[in-house]
Residue, then its C-alpha position, 0 to 999 in steps of 0.5 A: m551506506p547501508v545494507f538493505d536486507g530482505v524486509d527493506v525490500l519488501g517495505v520498498i517495494g510496497a512503497a512503489l506500489i503505493i506510489l505507481t497507483y497514485f501516478l495511475l490514478q493522475l494519469k487517469k488510468l486507473e479509477g480511485t475506486s477500482l478494485t486493482y487500486t485499491g488491491l494494490n494500495a492495500l497490498g503496498a501497505l502490507l509490504i511496508l508493515t511487514s517491512l515495520l515489523f521488522n524495524f519499527n517505527l511508530a508512526s509509520f505505522i499508524i499511518e499504514c495500518f490506516w492506509l490498509a484500513i482504509s484500502l480494504f473497505g474500498i476494497v469491499m466496496a468495489l465487490r460490492g459495486r460488481 
């Protein structure tokens, strides 16, 4: 049975945040352009990236970098719209 350390827990929390925000989007509880949605996505990607610094996987690192960059763009757009 695998042993999880602190960075694994961060990665799992990050993945859970991204999945939760997408689920809430599908339930129409969040809007895709809202600061909450993009902020939670950015936080999730950041937590996953943190875990990848210790247990590196190139494909996951690339997708999370893009996920974070797009989320940060969304945050800027949401803040401009206020």
